[in-house]
Each structure stands twice: as structure tokens, then as C-alpha cells.
C-alpha positions as CSV (number, residue, x, y, z in Angstrom):
1,M,-18.7,12.4,3.0
2,Y,-17.7,11.2,-0.4
3,Y,-15.3,7.9,-0.8
4,I,-13.4,6.7,-3.4
5,E,-11.3,3.3,-3.6
6,K,-8.1,3.0,-6.1
7,S,-7.3,-1.0,-6.7
8,L,-3.4,-1.5,-7.7
9,E,-1.1,-4.4,-8.3
10,V,2.3,-4.3,-7.6
11,S,4.7,-6.8,-8.6
12,A,7.8,-6.4,-6.1
13,S,10.4,-8.1,-3.8
14,H,11.2,-8.3,-0.3
15,H,12.4,-9.9,2.8
16,L,11.5,-9.8,6.2
17,N,13.8,-9.3,9.1
18,L,12.3,-11.2,11.5
19,S,13.1,-12.4,15.6
20,Y,12.3,-16.1,14.1
21,E,13.6,-18.2,11.5
22,S,11.3,-18.2,8.1
23,K,11.5,-18.8,5.1
24,C,10.3,-15.2,4.6
25,S,13.8,-14.1,5.5
26,N,14.8,-15.2,2.3
27,V,14.3,-13.0,-0.9
28,H,10.8,-13.4,-2.5
29,G,8.4,-11.8,-4.5
30,H,4.5,-11.2,-4.4
31,N,2.3,-9.8,-7.0
32,W,1.2,-7.0,-4.6
33,H,-3.3,-6.3,-4.4
34,I,-3.6,-3.3,-3.1
35,K,-6.5,-1.2,-2.4
36,V,-6.8,2.7,-1.6
37,Y,-9.6,4.2,0.5
38,C,-10.1,7.6,0.3
39,K,-12.8,10.1,2.3
40,S,-13.3,14.1,2.6
41,K,-16.3,16.0,3.3
42,T,-15.5,18.0,0.5
43,L,-14.1,17.7,-3.2
44,N,-11.2,19.6,-4.4
45,K,-11.4,22.2,-7.1
46,D,-11.9,19.3,-10.0
47,G,-14.7,18.2,-8.3
48,M,-12.5,15.0,-6.7
49,V,-11.5,13.3,-3.3
50,E,-8.2,12.6,-5.2
51,D,-7.5,12.0,-8.9
52,F,-7.1,8.2,-9.5
53,G,-4.0,8.6,-11.6
54,A,-2.6,10.5,-8.6
55,I,-3.5,7.5,-6.1
56,K,-1.9,5.0,-8.9
57,Q,1.9,7.5,-9.5
58,R,2.3,7.6,-5.3
59,I,1.8,3.8,-5.0
60,H,2.6,2.2,-8.0
61,G,5.2,4.7,-9.1
62,V,7.6,3.4,-6.0
63,L,6.7,-0.1,-5.0
64,D,6.4,-1.7,-8.9
65,H,9.1,-4.0,-9.8
66,A,10.9,-2.6,-6.8
67,D,13.1,-4.1,-4.0
68,L,10.6,-3.3,-1.0
69,N,13.8,-3.2,1.4
70,E,15.3,-0.9,-0.6
71,V,12.9,1.9,-1.3
72,L,11.0,1.9,1.7
73,P,12.8,2.7,5.4
74,F,11.2,0.3,7.6
75,N,10.6,-3.9,7.3
76,P,8.1,-4.3,4.7
77,T,5.7,-6.9,6.4
78,A,2.3,-6.0,4.6
79,E,0.7,-4.3,7.6
80,N,4.0,-1.8,7.6
81,I,3.2,-1.4,4.0
82,A,-0.5,-0.5,4.5
83,R,0.2,2.3,7.0
84,W,3.1,3.8,4.8
85,I,0.1,3.8,2.0
86,T,-2.1,5.5,4.1
87,E,0.7,8.4,5.0
88,Q,1.1,9.1,1.3
89,I,-1.7,10.1,0.3
90,P,-3.9,12.9,2.8
91,T,-7.2,11.6,2.0
92,C,-6.7,8.3,2.8
93,Y,-8.1,6.8,6.1
94,K,-7.4,2.8,5.0
95,A,-5.5,0.5,3.3
96,T,-5.5,-3.1,2.5
97,V,-2.2,-5.0,1.2
98,Q,-2.5,-8.6,-0.3
99,E,0.6,-10.2,-0.7
100,S,-1.6,-14.4,-1.5
101,D,-5.0,-15.3,-1.9
102,N,-4.9,-16.2,1.8
103,N,-2.6,-13.4,3.1
104,I,-4.2,-9.6,3.7
105,A,-3.5,-6.7,6.1
106,T,-5.3,-3.8,6.7
107,Y,-4.6,-0.5,8.3
108,E,-7.4,2.1,9.3
109,E,-6.5,5.5,10.7
110,D,-8.8,5.8,13.8
């Protein structure tokens, strides 16, 4: 099995639609640190699991300097964003989304 990991930093704003009162319901921003994990039993015709530049374009190109509530069709929690990332890249099996030093969400496919 081949494995790759791509790290990205994305600056974006969002607000959360929550069932309780929270300061996160107000528009605010983060410098999100994202890690994308991909794997494959075989390499593609170019000898790669996935092109690092293509991963960046699919994620960074959509999220960077965006209002996540406008570009994503769901409540943009770190957990939901991590799941969305795994859906954007066929070989991606896991993603972590860090919105601050102490707040990290991970989504991993079974």
C-alpha cells in the first residue's frame, strides 16, 4: 500500500448554525490547518497515489479566503469539513481539520 499526506493552510470565515447559543454563531475566521491522507494499492500512470498540486487545487482552491457558509452546502463545522475533504479526492481515506491550537477534527472512512 502506498500512502501520501498533504498539509494545507486555508484562511476562511464561517459561522455555525447551532441548536444552542454560542459565540461561534457569529461570523468569524480561522487559519485552518488541514491534512489530507491518501492511499492506493497501485500508483497511477505518472507513478503517484495522487498529485499533490491537484489535492491543493481541489481543497485550497475552493476554501481559501472564502465564506464557508457560501461555498459548502452544510453547516461548516470542522467535522463536516473533514468529511467533505475525503469526498473530494477518490484516494483520500482520512482528513484532519485544525481550526485552532486546541481544536482538531478528524474524519476517517471505515
